[in-house]
N, C-alpha and C positions, 0 to 999 in steps of 0.2 A: 932532867929532860928539857931540851931547848924550847920546844913548843908543845904545850899540853892543852888539848881541847877538852874542856871540862863541862859535863852536864850539871845543870843547876835545877833546883826545885821548880815545879810548874805551878806551885801554889803554897803548900805547906813547907815552911822553912826548915823543918826537921828532916825532910826528904832529901838529904844530901849525904854522899858517902864520905867516910873518913879519909879516903884517898884524895878526894877532891879538896876537902878542907885543908889537908896537909899541903897540897900543891899550891893552893891560893895563898897560904901563909908563907911559903918559901919562895914564891916567884918574885923576880925582880920587878915585874910589871904585870898588871892584870888588865886585859883588854875587855871592855864590856859595852853593850849597846847603850845603856843608861847608867851612868855612874851612880845616880841616886838610888836606883833599885838594887844594884849590886852592893852598895854600901850598907843597905838594910840587912842583906844576907850576911855580910862580913861582921857587922856589929852584933848580929844575933849570936854569932859563934866566936866572938872575941878576937877577930882577926884584923890586923892593921896591914894594909897593902897599898901600893901606889896604883891608882886607877887611871886608865887612859880610855877615852871614848873610841869605840870602833863600831860604826853603824853603816847602813846602806849609803849614806850620803858622803862619807869620808873613807870608805873601804879601800878604794884604789890608792888614795894618798897615804893612808896609814900603812898599807902593805909595803909600799915603796920605802917608807921611813923605817919600818921595823925589820925588813929583810936583812940589811947589813948588821943589825944588832943581834939577830938570831944566828947569823953566820959567825959572829964573833963569840958566840957561846952564851949570850944573855938568856936568862930563863924567863919565858913568857907564858902566861896562862890566858887562854881565850875562853870567855863565857858569853852567853846571850842572856836576855832577860829571863828566859825560862827554857828548860830543855837542853838539847844538844846543839851547839853552833853548827851552821851549815845545813840544817834541816829546816827549810823555810825561814832561816835566820842568817845574818851575815856570818862569814867565816870561810866559805869555800874558796874564795880568792886567795886568802892568806895561806891556807893549807896547801893549795896547789902550788903556789910560789915557793913555799918552804920545801916541799918535796922535790920540786925541780932543781932547787939550789943544793940539794943533798942534806938538808936539815932534818934531824930526827923529829918526827911528829908522833905523839902518843895521844890516844883517845881514852879519856876516863869516863866510862859509861855511868848512867844514872837515870833519873826520871824521864819519862816520855809521855806526852799527851796522847800520841798515836796508840801505843800499846795499852796504856791505861784505859782509854776509851773503848778499844776493841774488846778487852776482857769485860769491862763494865756493861757493855751493850748486850752481851750474851750471844753475839753474832760471829764470834771468832771461829776460824777454822784453820786448815793447814796452810792456806795462802790468803794474802790480802793485797790490795792495791792502794798506795798512798797517792792522793790527788793534790796535796799541798793546799794552797788557798784556792777556793773555787773562782772560776771566771765571773766577772761582773755581768757579762752579756752572753747570750746564746747558750744558756744552761740546758735548754731543751736538747741541743745537739749532744751534750755530754751525757745526759740521762739516756738518750736513745743509744748512744755508744755502749753504755753499761747495761742495757736492757737484758742481755743474755750472759752477762759476766757471772760465772758460777761461783765467785768468791766475794768476800766482803770488800768494801772500799771505805777509806777514811779520808776526811777532808777537814780543813779549818774554814770557818766562816765568821764574819763579823756579826754581832748581835743585831745591828741595824739592817743588814741584808738578809738575815735568817728567814723572816716570814716570806719574802719574795722567792727565795731559794726553795723553801718547802712547798710553796704553791706550784712552782715549776716542776718539782719532782713529783708531786701528787698528780699533776696533769698528765705526765708521761708514764709514771709507774705507780698508780694509785694503791695497789695492794702490796707493794714492796715493803719488807720490814725495815724500819729505820729507828735509830736511837740518836737523840740529841743529848750530848753530854756537856753540862754547863758547870763552870767553876770547879773543875776536877781538883780534888785533894784539899779544897778550901772549906770554910765553915758552912757555906750554903751550897755545897755540891748537890747536883740534881741530875738524874739520868731519866729521860722520858722515852719510853719505848712504845712502838705501835706501828701500824701501817703508815705509809706516807700521807694518806688522807687524814688519819687520826692525829698524827703529829703536827701536820699543817694547821689543823683546827686548834690544837693546843697552843701554838705559837702564832696566833693571828697578829699579835703585836710584838715588837722587839723586846726581848728579855734583857736582863743585865748580865754582865760577866763575859768570860771567854767561852767560846763555843767550839766543840769538836763534834763533827757529824759522822755517823757510821751508817752506811748503806748495806743492808744484808744481801746475801747471795741471791741470784735469780732462782726461783723455784723451778722444778722440773719442766713445767709447761712452758716457761720462757726459754728453756734450752731447746725445746722443740721448735720454737719460733725462729731460732737461728737457722735451722735446717730449712724451714719454710721460706725464709728470706733468700737463702741460697738457691732454692728452686725457682723463685720469682726471677732472680737475676739471670739464671740459666735460660729461662724461657724468653726473657727480654733480649738476651744476647742472640737468640735464635730468630729474632725478628717479630715476636709476638708483642702486641701493644701492652704497655705496663699495666694498665687498668684491667685488661682481660687476663693477664698473667696472674695478677693478685686475686682476681675472682676465682680462677680455677684452683689455685693453691689453697685459697681459703676454704673452698668447698671440700677439698681432700683432707685438710689438716685440722680444720676447726679454728684456726687463727683468724682473727677479725680481718676482713678484706681491707677496710680503710687503714688499719694499722700496718698491714703488709705494704700497701701502696705508699703510705707516707715514709715508712722506714726504708723503703727501697730507692727513694729519690736520691 
């Protein structure tokens, strides 16, 4: 296969498929974010391969260099430091260019921090939303957007920013179920579950390791809030003052007046 997109372990080096190992061993070149990290994986499984760096800072250049080689039939394996390339990691540009050029692209599935965290959190359902890396600013807007989301949401966050993120979440959605999944599949794996307030108190200081955050679905009462907000918007559109509209709808639905007012802005 000319271009093979290969999922690699998110922690434990034994979490790799036989198919991926075979492809890494047989590829003419292996593209990787950090050649040192990928070399550790290959050495663990006794594989010798030619490694070439492929990361966010040289992705455009490398894509231009590699496309003619792929078109000529050279066998290229693409990996990231952990998980599947293209999911919050470099790779999407090369895959898109290869497909446009008519190059066969195969995806070799494997470990995923998203699905692992979802199942470990106990908050998994029929659907979920992947948020990627959380924004550095205005997280309150994101949590308000997800206030009535009836399914789980998963995001990546840095350990340094985790306490501030959890404080923002606790401020907007204090009773929402949350799980912080730390160092998944590694020796010191930890999953902390609780309400947003409880988990924020647990991580008042930055922890060590890689973090995947899972936000549970909105409880039924939050789904009622969505209808209440729609009623406020309708009254405002008809000319009623926003504060008065929030007061009326709050009295009829039981949803806090201030919450309705702020969320409707």
